[in-house]
Every structure is written in structure tokens, then in C-alpha cells.
C-alpha positions as CSV (number, residue, x, y, z in Angstrom):
1,M,-17.2,-10.5,22.1
2,N,-20.8,-11.7,21.5
3,R,-22.7,-10.5,18.5
4,R,-25.0,-8.1,20.5
5,N,-22.0,-6.3,22.0
6,F,-20.4,-6.2,18.5
7,L,-23.5,-4.7,16.9
8,S,-23.7,-2.1,19.7
9,M,-20.1,-1.1,19.1
10,L,-20.8,-0.8,15.4
11,I,-23.8,1.4,16.0
12,S,-21.8,3.7,18.2
13,L,-19.0,3.9,15.6
14,V,-21.4,4.5,12.7
15,S,-23.2,7.2,14.7
16,V,-19.9,9.1,15.2
17,T,-19.0,8.6,11.5
18,S,-22.5,9.9,10.4
19,S,-21.9,13.2,12.1
20,L,-18.6,13.5,10.3
21,K,-20.2,12.8,7.0
22,S,-22.9,15.3,7.5
23,S,-20.3,18.0,8.2
24,R,-18.5,17.1,5.0
25,A,-21.0,17.0,2.2
26,Y,-19.6,15.8,-1.1
27,T,-18.7,19.0,-2.9
28,Q,-16.6,20.0,-5.9
29,T,-15.4,23.2,-4.0
30,K,-12.9,21.1,-2.1
31,P,-9.9,19.1,-3.6
32,F,-10.8,15.5,-4.5
33,V,-8.5,13.3,-2.3
34,I,-7.1,10.0,-3.3
35,G,-5.8,8.0,-0.4
36,I,-3.1,5.4,-1.1
37,F,-2.2,3.0,1.6
38,P,1.5,2.7,2.6
39,R,2.5,-0.2,0.3
40,R,5.5,1.8,-0.7
41,N,7.2,4.8,0.9
42,I,5.7,8.2,0.7
43,K,8.0,9.7,-2.0
44,I,7.6,6.7,-4.3
45,T,3.8,6.7,-3.7
46,H,3.4,10.3,-4.8
47,K,5.6,9.8,-7.9
48,T,3.8,6.6,-8.8
49,F,0.2,8.0,-8.6
50,T,0.7,11.7,-9.6
51,P,-0.2,11.0,-13.3
52,L,-3.4,9.3,-12.1
53,A,-4.3,12.3,-10.1
54,E,-3.6,14.6,-13.0
55,Y,-5.8,12.4,-15.3
56,L,-8.7,12.4,-12.8
57,S,-8.3,16.2,-12.4
58,D,-9.0,16.6,-16.1
59,V,-11.9,14.1,-15.9
60,L,-13.5,15.8,-12.9
61,G,-12.6,19.4,-13.6
62,R,-11.3,19.9,-10.1
63,E,-8.1,19.7,-8.1
64,V,-7.1,16.1,-7.2
65,K,-4.6,15.3,-4.5
66,I,-2.7,12.2,-3.6
67,E,-2.3,11.5,0.1
68,T,-0.5,8.7,1.9
69,T,1.0,8.0,5.3
70,K,4.0,6.4,6.8
71,S,2.1,3.7,8.7
72,F,-1.1,1.6,8.4
73,S,-2.4,3.0,11.7
74,E,-2.2,6.6,10.4
75,F,-3.9,5.6,7.2
76,W,-6.7,4.0,9.1
77,K,-7.3,7.1,11.1
78,N,-7.7,9.0,7.9
79,I,-10.3,6.5,6.7
80,Q,-12.2,6.9,10.0
81,S,-12.2,10.7,9.7
82,N,-13.7,10.4,6.2
83,K,-10.7,12.1,4.6
84,Y,-10.6,10.2,1.3
85,D,-12.9,10.4,-1.7
86,L,-11.3,7.5,-3.6
87,V,-9.1,5.1,-1.6
88,H,-6.7,2.4,-2.6
89,Y,-6.0,0.0,0.3
90,N,-5.6,-3.6,1.3
91,Q,-8.5,-6.0,1.5
92,Y,-8.8,-6.0,5.2
93,H,-9.1,-2.2,5.4
94,Y,-11.7,-2.3,2.6
95,I,-13.8,-5.0,4.3
96,V,-13.9,-3.1,7.6
97,S,-14.4,0.3,6.1
98,H,-17.3,-1.1,4.0
99,L,-18.8,-2.6,7.1
100,L,-18.5,0.5,9.3
101,F,-18.5,3.5,7.0
102,G,-20.0,2.3,3.7
103,Y,-17.0,2.6,1.4
104,E,-17.9,0.9,-1.9
105,V,-15.4,-1.0,-4.0
106,I,-15.5,-0.2,-7.7
107,L,-12.2,-1.5,-9.1
108,K,-9.3,-3.7,-8.3
109,N,-5.7,-3.9,-9.6
110,K,-4.4,-6.2,-12.3
111,E,-0.7,-6.7,-11.8
112,Q,1.8,-8.9,-13.6
113,G,-1.0,-10.3,-15.7
114,K,-3.3,-11.2,-12.8
115,S,-6.2,-9.6,-11.0
116,T,-5.6,-11.8,-8.0
117,I,-3.0,-11.9,-5.2
118,A,-2.1,-14.5,-2.6
119,G,-0.8,-14.2,0.9
120,S,2.6,-15.9,1.2
121,I,5.5,-16.8,3.5
122,I,9.0,-16.3,2.0
123,V,12.3,-17.7,3.1
124,R,15.9,-17.9,1.8
125,K,16.6,-20.9,-0.3
126,D,19.7,-21.7,1.8
127,S,17.8,-21.4,5.1
128,K,17.1,-25.2,5.4
129,I,13.4,-24.2,6.1
130,N,11.3,-26.4,3.9
131,K,8.0,-26.7,5.6
132,V,5.9,-24.1,7.6
133,V,6.3,-26.1,10.8
134,D,10.1,-25.6,10.4
135,L,9.4,-22.0,11.5
136,K,8.8,-23.0,15.1
137,G,11.0,-20.8,17.2
138,K,12.1,-18.7,14.2
139,V,11.8,-15.0,13.6
140,I,9.0,-14.1,11.2
141,L,8.8,-10.5,9.9
142,F,5.5,-9.1,8.9
143,G,4.9,-5.9,7.0
144,G,2.9,-2.9,8.2
145,S,0.8,-4.0,11.1
146,R,-1.6,-6.8,12.3
147,R,-4.1,-5.3,9.8
148,A,-2.0,-5.9,6.7
149,M,-4.1,-8.4,4.8
150,Q,-1.5,-10.4,2.9
151,S,1.6,-9.6,4.9
152,Y,0.1,-10.4,8.3
153,I,-3.4,-11.8,8.3
154,S,-3.0,-14.3,5.4
155,A,0.5,-15.2,6.4
156,T,-0.8,-15.9,10.0
157,W,-3.6,-18.0,8.6
158,L,-1.0,-20.1,6.8
159,L,0.9,-20.6,10.0
160,R,-2.3,-21.6,11.8
161,Q,-3.2,-24.1,9.1
162,S,0.1,-25.8,9.8
163,G,-0.5,-25.9,13.5
164,L,1.7,-23.0,14.6
165,N,0.0,-20.7,17.1
166,E,0.9,-17.4,18.8
167,G,4.1,-18.0,20.8
168,D,5.4,-20.8,18.6
169,Y,7.5,-18.3,16.7
170,I,8.9,-14.8,17.2
171,E,6.7,-12.1,15.6
172,K,8.3,-8.9,14.5
173,F,7.2,-6.1,12.2
174,A,8.8,-4.0,9.4
175,I,7.3,-0.7,8.2
176,N,5.9,-2.2,5.0
177,P,5.8,-5.6,3.2
178,P,8.8,-4.9,0.8
179,N,11.0,-4.3,3.8
180,T,10.1,-7.8,5.2
181,I,11.5,-9.5,2.1
182,I,14.6,-7.3,2.0
183,S,15.3,-8.0,5.6
184,T,14.8,-11.8,5.1
185,F,17.2,-11.7,2.2
186,F,19.9,-10.1,4.4
187,K,19.2,-12.7,7.1
188,R,17.7,-10.2,9.6
189,A,14.7,-12.6,9.9
190,D,14.1,-16.2,9.1
191,A,10.9,-15.6,7.1
192,S,8.7,-12.8,5.8
193,G,5.0,-12.5,5.3
194,S,3.8,-10.6,2.2
195,G,1.6,-10.7,-0.9
196,D,3.0,-13.0,-3.5
197,V,3.6,-10.1,-5.9
198,V,5.6,-8.0,-3.5
199,M,8.9,-9.7,-4.2
200,Y,8.6,-8.6,-7.8
201,L,8.0,-5.0,-7.1
202,D,10.7,-2.6,-8.4
203,N,11.6,-1.4,-5.0
204,V,12.4,-5.0,-4.0
205,A,13.7,-6.7,-7.2
206,K,16.1,-3.9,-7.9
207,R,17.6,-4.0,-4.4
208,I,18.2,-7.7,-3.8
209,D,18.7,-10.9,-5.7
210,I,15.3,-12.4,-5.4
211,S,16.5,-15.7,-7.1
212,Q,17.9,-16.5,-3.6
213,L,14.4,-16.5,-2.1
214,K,11.5,-19.0,-2.3
215,F,7.9,-19.2,-1.4
216,L,7.4,-21.5,1.6
217,A,3.6,-21.3,1.5
218,K,0.8,-19.4,-0.3
219,T,-2.9,-19.0,0.1
220,R,-5.2,-19.6,-2.9
221,P,-5.3,-16.6,-5.3
222,M,-7.9,-14.0,-4.2
223,S,-9.1,-10.7,-5.5
224,H,-6.4,-8.1,-5.8
225,L,-6.1,-4.7,-4.0
226,P,-9.3,-2.7,-4.1
227,W,-10.2,0.8,-5.0
228,A,-13.3,2.1,-3.2
229,V,-15.3,5.3,-3.1
230,N,-16.6,7.3,-0.2
231,S,-20.3,6.6,0.6
232,N,-21.0,10.4,0.1
233,M,-20.1,10.2,-3.5
234,D,-23.0,10.6,-5.9
235,D,-23.7,7.8,-8.4
236,E,-22.8,10.0,-11.5
237,T,-19.3,10.8,-10.2
238,K,-18.8,7.2,-9.1
239,V,-19.7,5.7,-12.5
240,L,-17.6,8.3,-14.3
241,I,-14.5,7.5,-12.3
242,Q,-15.1,3.8,-12.7
243,K,-15.6,4.1,-16.5
244,K,-12.6,6.4,-17.1
245,L,-10.2,4.2,-15.0
246,L,-11.4,1.1,-16.7
247,G,-10.7,2.7,-20.1
248,L,-7.1,3.7,-19.4
249,S,-5.6,0.7,-21.2
250,E,-7.3,1.8,-24.4
251,T,-5.2,4.9,-25.0
252,K,-1.5,5.8,-25.2
253,Y,-1.8,8.4,-22.5
254,G,-3.8,6.0,-20.3
255,K,-1.2,3.3,-20.7
256,M,1.4,5.8,-19.4
257,V,-0.8,6.5,-16.4
258,L,-1.1,2.8,-15.7
259,H,2.7,2.2,-16.2
260,S,3.4,4.9,-13.7
261,A,1.0,3.4,-11.2
262,K,2.7,0.0,-11.8
263,V,-0.4,-1.8,-12.8
264,D,-1.5,-3.5,-16.0
265,A,-5.0,-2.3,-15.7
266,F,-7.9,-1.6,-13.4
267,V,-10.6,-4.3,-13.4
268,L,-14.3,-4.2,-12.3
269,A,-14.8,-5.3,-8.7
270,K,-17.8,-5.9,-6.4
271,D,-18.1,-6.4,-2.7
272,S,-18.6,-10.2,-2.9
273,D,-15.2,-10.5,-4.6
274,Y,-13.8,-10.2,-1.1
275,D,-15.7,-12.9,0.6
276,Q,-12.7,-15.3,0.5
277,H,-10.8,-12.6,2.5
278,R,-13.6,-12.3,5.0
279,K,-13.3,-16.1,5.7
280,I,-9.6,-15.8,6.4
281,I,-10.0,-12.7,8.5
282,E,-12.7,-14.5,10.6
283,D,-10.5,-17.5,11.1
284,V,-7.7,-15.3,12.4
285,Y,-9.6,-12.6,14.3
286,G,-13.1,-14.0,14.9
287,K,-16.5,-12.9,13.9
288,D,-15.9,-9.2,14.7
289,Y,-12.9,-9.2,12.2
290,G,-10.7,-7.7,15.0
291,V,-12.6,-4.4,14.8
292,S,-12.7,-4.0,18.6
293,K,-8.9,-3.8,18.6
294,L,-8.4,-1.8,15.4
295,R,-6.4,1.3,15.9
């Protein structure tokens, strides 16, 4: 796709989105909706983020709802339809939603002492797979979809850097990144693509013996998972949310909210923090970031 056609497509998409936005003016008469991408299953996601919703409800003086989906594709449809006021998602979804719909990052996660995350490929220690090129002809399980930043895009970038191209290995998908690691542990796949922190999430580490797994390859550390606000949000509300979430680690109640959300803290973030991701996305999908194929 040449740049002119790409821009024409963007203009068309943005035009459609603008009409949606005009019909949904930012108003306090409707529930404030926090969209959480399907990093975990629906039940765990609601349990994890309900205290955050209750906290923001007190801050904003209005009803706050947590919404998530079973799949990345469903989640993206909700972004396209302008459903979320505050949204937590992977870096790929942020970059494209910022480009097309004007979502603005305000915060990012700090987990396990780090505000960065790396894409990785994980194998069993007893697999006799010691280099990325050893994955030729093997089954690699990716989590979510081809729009999963760490589980698919970054992992695919690592494969390309080692000379493995599409067709050199068997590509399969699990519903989410944790399931790729669990399946690799049980030898249902030879390797899994995921963020380097996923193996340590409770819903993985409590189910399998992660000491039997190893990182075959990692990208450099890059900015962690973003939180972005709808372009319709007024500056006063945006700054208030940012300030209050940044201050959670300063109070006992706030620390409880963070603990439930399974993060150490929320850290300030800006759009340029995700330029490293943009480079990887472009290497894998080209200059249009794969937008023309996004569903």
C-alpha cells in the first residue's frame, strides 16, 4: 500500500469515527467506562479492576464500569465504536488508536519493579531448543491475535531477526498470552510468544512450574502497557484521573487498589514513549502498521 492510499484510508476511517464522536459527547450523565484488554479472562479481569472502578467512581462522582471481552478482535471493535472513556490495552492497540481516533496515553503500568516490558519467546528447558533458529519447523503458540504487541508482533520480530520467516515454523494461537506459556509447559507447543512478565503472573505461576521454562530470546525493554483517554475527554477530567491514579501508591487504600490491579504503581507516560514499539511494528507490518488488515 502506498502512502497516498494509506492516508486516504485513514481519512475515511477518521470521518466515520468523527460522526460517532459527535453523537456521543463526553457527558457525566452516562456511566464512565474503563475498557480492559483481554490479558486475563473476563472473570479475573472484573475482580482485578473493580476496586479501581470504585475508586474512580468516588473521584469522578459518577458510575464507573469495567468492561472487557473474550478476544482481541472484540476489544478492537469496541475501541472503533468509541465505547471506552479510559482504556488499558497493549502498545499496538494504543499506537493505532492514537493514529486513527486520537486516544491519548496518560499512564503506563509498573509491574514487578519495572515500567518496561519486553517481547519474548519461551521454551521448555528440556526441549533441546537453544537458539531461535532451532524453531524451524516447530510449533510456536502466540497469544490473542496477530495484533498482540508482545505475544505476536515482538515475538515475530525476534524470529525475523534470526532469519525465520513466515512458513519456516507452524504458527498457532491461544486465546491469550498466559495460555501460550501454560500450553508450552504441557508440551502442546514447542515455544510461546509473550511479554516477559507474563510467566510470573499469578494465573500462570500458580498453575505450572515455571522453573521448567526458559527465555529463548527477548527484545530490549520497552514502555509498559499504556492507559489512554478518549479524545472527547476534557482536560480537567483527564488531569484529575492522571493525578489521582499517580497518587495511589501514597495511601493505604490506594495501595490496596494497586494490589488488586496487580501493579506496583501507575507511571506518567507520553506518546513518544512508544516510538520503539512503532519501529518494531513497522518492521513486521510495514509503514501502515497493518491497519488495512486490522479487524
